[in-house]
N, C-alpha and C positions, 0 to 999 in steps of 0.2 A: 684245312682248304683257307684260300685266301685272302683278305678282304684289304681293302683299299680306304684309308685314314686321308680323308683331306682337310687341311686345317682351314677354317673359318677367318675369312679375309671380311677387312671392316668395309672393302668397296662393295662389296656385296648386299649388304645392308643399307649402302645409300644409294644404290642406285633407283630403287621406285620413289621414295621421298625425292630426289632429285630432279626426276622426271616429273609427279605430281608439283613439283614450286616450279618449274619453269611452264606448266600448263596454269599452273593459278593465276603465276606472274602475267602471262601473256593475257588472259581475261581480264585480269584486271587493269591492265596497263588500257585497253582498248574499250572497258566501261568508263574510264574516264577521259582519255584522250579520241575516242572513237569518233565515226560520223556521227553515232546516236548517243554518244557518250555524257558527263556532264558537264563538259563545259562546251560542245555545242548544243546542249541541255539552255544552259546562259545566254547564251549568243542570241540563240531562238528567242527565249522573252525579251531580250533587250531590241532586237530586230520587231516585234511586234508590239512593245511597246510603242516604237517609234513610229510604225505605221499606224496602230493605233490614232495617236495624237495627229499624224496626219488628217486622217479619215473624220476627226472630230472638224478639224481646221474647214476642210473641205464640204462637210455638211454645214456647219455655222455660214459658209460663202456662200454655198445654196440656197439655203434658206431668206439669206439675207437678198437672194436675187429675187426669188419667188414673191417676198415680201414687197420689193419695189415693184416688181410687174404687176402684184397686184394690185397696189396703188395706181399705178398708170392704168388700169381697165378703166373702159367709157362709162360704169355708173358710181368710179368714186371720184372723178377729177374731170374739171370743163376740159373740151377739148382745145381751146387757145393752149391750157398749161400743158397738156398732153404734146403738143406743137413744140412751147416754148424749151420740155424736156429733151425733146427729137433733135431739136434744133443746136442746141447745148451739147448733146452728146455726139452729133455729126460735124460740128463747129462751122454751123452754118447762117448765115444770117441773111434779112431783105436789105436791098441798097437803101431806106429808108429808114433802118433801125439805128438806135445809139447804143454803143455795148461799151459799158461800165465793169470793168474788172475789180472784183472784191479779193481781198486777201487773206487768205483764212490760215490764220497761226493754229498750229495742233500742239 
């Protein structure tokens, strides 16, 4: 009876580990540089922090405006003070009034 003997080749032992290494390197690369990877996560956190600062600034501005409107309501100021504030905001005056400009230093 005839039998065949094959020489063991070194390439046969390296095929499966080489394919596994290729798959692993693909997934590792995309877990760092992909759309949902580590670098994208850091960029998202920076963008989130920037938007939170903008939100805090806008909330403070809105609260200041609400406080200003509350001070201008009928119950808290006299009508001529409201009239004065409105004319100052609209840059209007009566013909018999004298305007004195004050310089505000910041």
